C-alpha positions in Angstrom: -22.5 -21.8 56.5 -21.4 -18.2 56.8 -22.4 -18.0 53.1 -26.1 -18.4 54.1 -25.9 -15.6 56.6 -24.4 -13.4 54.0 -27.1 -14.3 51.5 -29.8 -13.5 54.1 -28.2 -10.1 54.7 -28.2 -9.4 51.0 -31.9 -10.3 50.6 -32.7 -7.9 53.5 -30.6 -5.1 52.1 -32.0 -5.4 48.6 -35.5 -5.4 50.0 -34.9 -2.2 51.9 -33.4 -0.6 48.7 -36.5 -1.4 46.7 -38.9 0.5 49.1 -38.8 4.1 47.8 -41.4 6.3 49.5 -41.1 9.5 47.3 -41.2 7.4 44.1 -44.3 5.5 45.4 -46.0 8.8 46.2 -45.4 10.2 42.7 -46.7 7.0 41.2 -49.9 6.8 43.3 -50.6 10.6 43.6 -50.9 12.2 40.2 -51.2 15.9 39.7 -52.5 17.3 36.4 -52.4 21.0 36.7 -54.4 21.7 39.8 -56.2 18.4 39.8 -54.8 15.8 42.3 -55.9 12.2 41.5 -55.5 9.1 43.6 -57.3 5.8 44.0 -60.1 6.8 41.7 -60.6 10.2 43.5 -60.0 13.6 42.1 -59.4 16.7 44.2 -59.4 20.2 42.8 -56.7 22.1 44.6 -58.0 25.5 43.5 -61.0 24.9 45.8 -58.9 25.4 48.9 -57.4 28.5 50.4 -55.2 26.7 52.8 -53.1 23.5 52.5 -51.9 21.9 55.7 -49.7 18.9 56.3 -49.4 16.7 59.4 -46.6 14.1 59.1 -46.3 11.5 61.9 -44.0 8.5 62.1 -40.7 7.0 61.3 -41.2 7.6 57.5 -42.4 11.2 58.0 -39.5 12.9 56.4 -39.5 10.8 53.2 -43.3 11.2 53.0 -43.1 15.0 53.3 -40.4 15.2 50.6 -42.5 12.9 48.4 -45.6 15.1 48.8 -43.6 18.2 48.1 -42.3 16.6 44.8 -45.9 15.9 43.8 -47.3 19.4 44.6 -44.3 21.7 43.9 -44.1 24.3 42.5 -47.8 25.0 42.2 -48.8 24.6 45.8 -47.1 25.7 49.0 -48.0 24.2 52.4 -47.3 24.5 56.1 -47.7 22.1 59.0 -46.0 19.9 61.5 -43.6 16.9 61.3 -43.0 14.6 64.3 -40.3 12.0 63.8 -37.6 10.2 65.8 -34.8 11.7 63.7 -34.1 15.2 62.4 -34.7 16.0 58.8 -31.7 15.9 56.4 -33.3 18.8 54.5 -36.2 20.6 56.1 -39.1 21.6 53.9 -40.1 25.2 54.0 -43.3 25.9 56.0 -43.0 22.8 58.2 -42.4 22.8 61.9 -40.3 19.9 63.1 -40.4 17.9 66.4 -37.7 15.4 67.4 -40.0 13.1 69.3 -39.5 10.0 71.4 -40.0 6.3 70.5 -41.0 3.8 71.8 -41.8 6.2 74.8 -43.0 9.7 74.2 -40.8 12.6 75.2 -41.4 16.3 75.7 -41.2 16.9 71.9 -44.0 14.3 71.4 -46.1 16.3 73.8 -45.3 19.6 72.1 -46.1 18.0 68.7 -49.5 17.0 70.0 -50.3 20.5 71.2 -49.0 22.1 67.9 -51.0 19.7 65.7 -54.2 20.1 67.6 -53.8 23.9 67.5 -53.1 23.8 63.7 -56.1 21.6 63.0 -58.6 23.6 65.0 -57.9 26.5 62.7 -58.9 24.5 59.7 -62.2 25.2 57.9 -64.1 24.2 54.8 -61.6 25.9 52.6 -58.7 23.9 54.1 -57.2 20.7 52.6 -55.2 18.6 55.2 -52.8 15.9 54.3 -52.1 13.4 57.1 -48.9 11.5 56.3 -48.9 8.5 58.6 -46.3 5.7 59.3 -45.3 3.3 61.9 -44.1 4.5 65.3 -46.5 7.4 65.2 -48.2 6.5 68.5 -45.3 7.5 70.6 -44.2 10.4 68.4 -47.3 12.5 69.0 -49.1 12.3 72.3 -51.4 14.3 74.5 -53.7 12.8 77.1 -57.4 13.5 77.3 -57.1 14.0 81.0 -55.4 17.4 81.6 -54.3 16.3 85.0 -51.9 13.7 83.6 -48.2 14.7 83.2 -45.7 13.6 80.6 -44.3 11.3 83.3 -47.7 9.7 83.7 -47.9 9.0 80.0 -44.4 7.7 79.8 -45.1 5.3 82.7 -48.2 4.0 80.8 -46.2 3.5 77.6 -43.5 1.5 79.4 -46.2 -0.7 80.9 -47.9 -1.3 77.6 -44.8 -2.0 75.5 -43.4 -4.5 78.0 -46.6 -6.4 79.0 -46.6 -8.8 76.1 -49.9 -7.7 74.5 -50.2 -7.6 70.7 -49.9 -4.2 69.2 -53.6 -4.0 68.4 -54.4 -4.3 72.1 -51.7 -1.8 73.0 -53.2 0.7 70.5 -56.7 0.1 71.8 -55.7 1.4 75.2 -53.7 4.3 73.8 -56.6 5.4 71.5 -59.0 5.7 74.4 -56.7 7.7 76.7 -55.3 10.1 74.1 -56.5 13.3 72.6 -54.8 12.7 69.3 -55.5 9.0 68.5 -58.5 6.9 67.5 -59.9 9.4 65.0 -59.5 12.4 67.1 -57.2 14.3 64.7 -60.0 14.0 62.1 -62.4 15.4 64.6 -60.1 18.3 65.4 -60.2 19.3 61.7 -63.9 18.6 61.5 -64.8 21.0 58.6 -61.7 20.4 56.5 -61.2 18.0 53.6 -58.8 15.3 54.8 -56.5 13.0 52.9 -54.6 10.4 54.9 -51.7 8.7 53.2 -50.2 5.7 54.9 -47.0 3.7 55.0 -48.3 0.8 57.0 -46.6 -1.5 59.5 -49.9 -3.1 60.6 -51.7 -6.0 59.0 -53.9 -5.4 56.0 -57.5 -4.5 57.0 -56.3 -3.1 60.4 -55.2 0.3 59.2 -56.9 2.0 62.1 -54.1 0.6 64.3 -51.4 2.5 62.3 -50.1 5.2 64.6 -53.1 4.4 66.7 -55.5 5.6 63.9 -55.5 9.3 64.4 -57.7 10.0 61.3 -59.7 6.8 60.9 -62.9 5.4 62.6 -62.0 3.3 65.6 -63.5 -0.2 65.7 -62.4 -0.7 69.3 -64.4 0.2 72.4 -64.1 1.1 76.1 -65.2 -2.5 76.9 -62.1 -3.7 74.9 -59.9 -1.4 77.0 -61.3 -2.8 80.3 -60.7 -6.4 79.0 -57.1 -5.6 78.0 -56.3 -3.8 81.3 -57.5 -6.9 83.2 -55.9 -9.5 80.9 -52.4 -8.0 81.2 -52.7 -6.7 84.8 -51.9 -3.2 83.6 -53.9 -1.0 86.0 -51.5 -1.3 88.9 -48.6 -0.5 86.5 -50.1 2.9 85.7 -49.7 6.1 87.6 -52.1 7.0 90.4 -53.4 10.0 88.3 -54.2 7.7 85.4 -55.8 5.1 87.6 -58.0 7.8 89.2 -59.2 9.0 85.7 -59.9 5.4 84.6 -61.9 4.8 87.8 -64.0 7.9 87.5 -65.8 6.6 84.4 -65.2 9.8 82.3 -63.4 8.0 79.4 -65.2 9.1 76.2 -65.7 6.7 73.3 -63.7 7.2 70.2 -65.4 8.3 66.9 -66.8 5.3 65.0 -67.6 4.6 61.3 -70.4 6.8 60.1 -69.5 9.7 62.3 -69.8 13.1 60.5 -66.1 13.9 61.3 -65.1 11.4 58.6 -67.5 12.8 56.0 -64.9 14.5 53.9 -62.1 12.1 54.5 -60.0 10.0 52.1 -57.5 7.2 52.8 -54.8 5.8 50.5 -52.4 3.0 51.5 -49.1 3.9 49.8 -47.0 1.0 51.0 -48.1 -2.1 52.9 -47.4 -5.8 53.3 -47.3 -6.7 49.7 -44.8 -3.9 49.0 -42.4 -5.7 51.5 -43.0 -9.2 50.3 -42.6 -8.6 46.6 -39.0 -7.2 46.6 -38.0 -9.8 49.3 -39.4 -12.6 47.2 -37.7 -11.3 44.1 -34.3 -10.9 45.9 -34.5 -14.5 47.2 -35.4 -16.0 43.9 -32.6 -14.0 42.2 -30.2 -15.9 44.5 -31.5 -19.3 43.5 -34.0 -19.9 46.3 -37.5 -21.3 45.9 -39.3 -18.9 48.1 -42.7 -18.7 49.8 -44.3 -15.8 51.7 -46.1 -16.4 55.0 -47.7 -13.9 57.3 -49.4 -16.5 59.6 -47.3 -15.6 62.6 -48.2 -12.0 63.0 -48.5 -11.2 66.7 -47.6 -14.7 67.7 -45.3 -15.3 70.7 -41.7 -15.4 69.5 -41.1 -19.1 70.4 -44.2 -20.3 68.7 -43.5 -18.2 65.6 -39.9 -19.6 65.5 -41.1 -23.2 65.7 -43.8 -22.7 63.1 -41.7 -20.9 60.5 -38.8 -23.4 60.8 -41.3 -26.2 60.3 -42.5 -24.4 57.2 -38.9 -24.2 56.0 -38.3 -27.9 56.5 -41.5 -28.8 54.7 -40.5 -26.6 51.8 -37.0 -28.2 51.7 -38.6 -31.7 51.6 -41.0 -30.6 48.8 -38.2 -29.2 46.7 -35.4 -31.8 47.4 -32.0 -30.8 46.2 -32.8 -27.1 45.9 -32.3 -24.0 48.0 -35.5 -22.8 49.7 -36.6 -19.7 51.6 -39.5 -18.8 53.8 -40.3 -15.0 54.1 -42.5 -13.7 56.9 -43.5 -10.3 57.9 -45.4 -8.7 60.8 -44.5 -8.4 64.5 -43.9 -11.2 67.0 -44.7 -10.8 70.7 -41.7 -10.8 72.9 -42.3 -9.6 76.5 -39.3 -8.0 78.2 -38.2 -10.4 81.0 -34.8 -8.9 81.8 -32.7 -5.7 81.7 -30.6 -6.6 78.6 -30.3 -5.0 75.2 -32.3 -6.2 72.3 -35.8 -6.4 70.8 -38.3 -8.7 69.2 -36.3 -9.3 66.0 -33.1 -10.4 67.7 -35.2 -12.3 70.2 -36.8 -14.3 67.3 -33.3 -15.2 65.9 -32.1 -16.1 69.4 -35.1 -18.5 69.7 -34.0 -20.2 66.5 -30.3 -20.7 67.5 -30.7 -24.1 69.2 -33.4 -25.3 66.7 -31.1 -24.8 63.6 -27.9 -26.0 65.3 -25.8 -28.2 62.9 -28.2 -27.7 60.0 -27.7 -25.9 56.7 -30.0 -23.1 57.6 -29.8 -19.3 58.4 -32.4 -17.1 60.0 -32.5 -13.3 59.8 -35.1 -11.0 61.4 -35.0 -7.2 61.3 -37.1 -4.1 61.4 -37.5 -2.2 58.2 -37.2 1.0 60.3 -33.7 0.0 61.3 -34.6 -0.2 65.0 -35.0 -3.3 67.2 -36.2 -2.6 70.7 -33.7 -0.7 72.9 -30.7 -1.8 70.8 -28.7 0.1 68.1 -29.5 -2.6 65.6 -32.4 -3.5 63.3 -32.1 -7.2 64.2 -29.8 -10.2 63.9 -28.8 -13.2 61.8 -27.8 -16.7 62.8 -26.9 -20.0 61.2 -26.3 -23.7 62.1 -22.9 -22.9 63.5 -24.0 -20.1 65.9 -24.7 -22.4 68.8 -21.3 -24.1 68.6 -19.6 -20.7 68.5 -21.6 -19.5 71.5 -20.8 -22.5 73.6 -17.1 -22.2 72.7 -17.0 -18.8 74.5 -19.4 -19.8 77.3 -22.6 -18.2 76.0 -26.0 -19.7 76.5 -28.7 -18.6 74.1 -31.5 -19.6 76.5 -29.9 -17.5 79.3 -29.6 -14.5 76.9 -33.2 -14.9 75.9 -34.4 -14.9 79.6 -32.4 -11.7 80.2 -33.8 -10.0 77.0 -30.1 -9.6 75.9 -30.2 -10.9 72.3 -28.3 -7.9 70.9 -25.3 -8.5 73.3 -25.3 -12.2 72.4 -25.2 -11.7 68.6 -22.7 -8.7 68.9 -20.1 -11.3 69.9 -20.2 -12.7 66.4 -20.8 -9.5 64.5 -24.2 -11.0 63.6 -26.3 -7.9 64.5 -27.9 -6.1 61.5 -27.1 -2.4 61.8 -28.6 -0.1 59.2 -29.3 3.0 61.3 -32.7 4.6 61.0 -34.0 3.9 57.5 -36.7 6.5 57.2 -39.1 3.8 56.4 -41.3 1.5 58.5 -43.4 -1.2 56.8 -43.1 -4.3 59.0 -40.5 -6.5 60.4 -39.1 -9.0 57.9 -38.0 -12.5 58.7 -35.9 -14.5 56.2 -35.3 -18.2 56.8 -33.2 -19.9 54.2 -31.8 -23.5 53.8 -29.4 -25.3 51.5 -30.3 -28.9 50.4 
């Protein structure tokens, strides 16, 4: 069954290779002389005296290079880039910040200050490109309450990312506490024309959750924040300074649809869910699998998602008796941290499948397209029907590793971790479940 694990790895690697951000930008952003055309919109670049770029997220470097290829040599720009990795080749005019993820660091804070300063100098003769991708929430941060320190913000982030709440709820809280989220970057560049280009790791229709929606109207409310704080018992896990600010009732509402700050704003989704599914489906079919795509399990608890997707795989195998089958799923599963081990939601998902697929001709892979899984050095992991037997032979218990949030360590014993390094991309997590007849 090692062959199935290898096939799952190949499908994942071929999917990653098919996602090319600069090529996508050149395909969806077309420049004819000084006319920039995208999504049925035309912008005359000669109408602007200044061009500014704000790039935030794990795909920031690739997006900046893609935009430079579209605009060069006719237009020069300047701005700020906040990413978790340094650029391989810096673009002239851009200021770079090596920011923290999943918890903001000092560079995240400095990036927030620099971006707000840059945007507040923009006027009607300024065109601003916002290049947004996953991970942006932590990579640029600055609290609305000036009394809060970086340590206060870090404490809040740690509480949020380990509480088990879905990402949409986590972002709802962050938007209302931050000076750079929930439409507030659009407000900072109020008079400028704004073009937001997105590589999305959030479900279709929820683009305002991407990087906590810094340039889009926010559909969430203060009432939502209060509900989430209570539902996940978060208030007591925040710093005293933040609790005091929350209790004083000074939290302002975020800008909503129809607000004048969005009057000259455009949004274009460069890459999203379909752009991940299509190459994965093609790669699976090229290897002889009858494949189906399913995004039902987005934000589901990891155990529930594992059970559901394996049931889907079994049903597909029954429907297509005698043939190889594959179920492809994207999105993020919810995996609260319950121990001090090494791992993340992707390796936790695979770990939750180990006992369920034991002895069966199946393999399961789950990995992040950004190359990062929680606090581990891997993107995810892969297992097959022999994994449980191999683990028991050396005294390992998958249930115990799951309780200790130590999935990476478990799979590292068998060299079944998926290590890509940071990919410079960030669509969604991809789960690949395959079975032989």
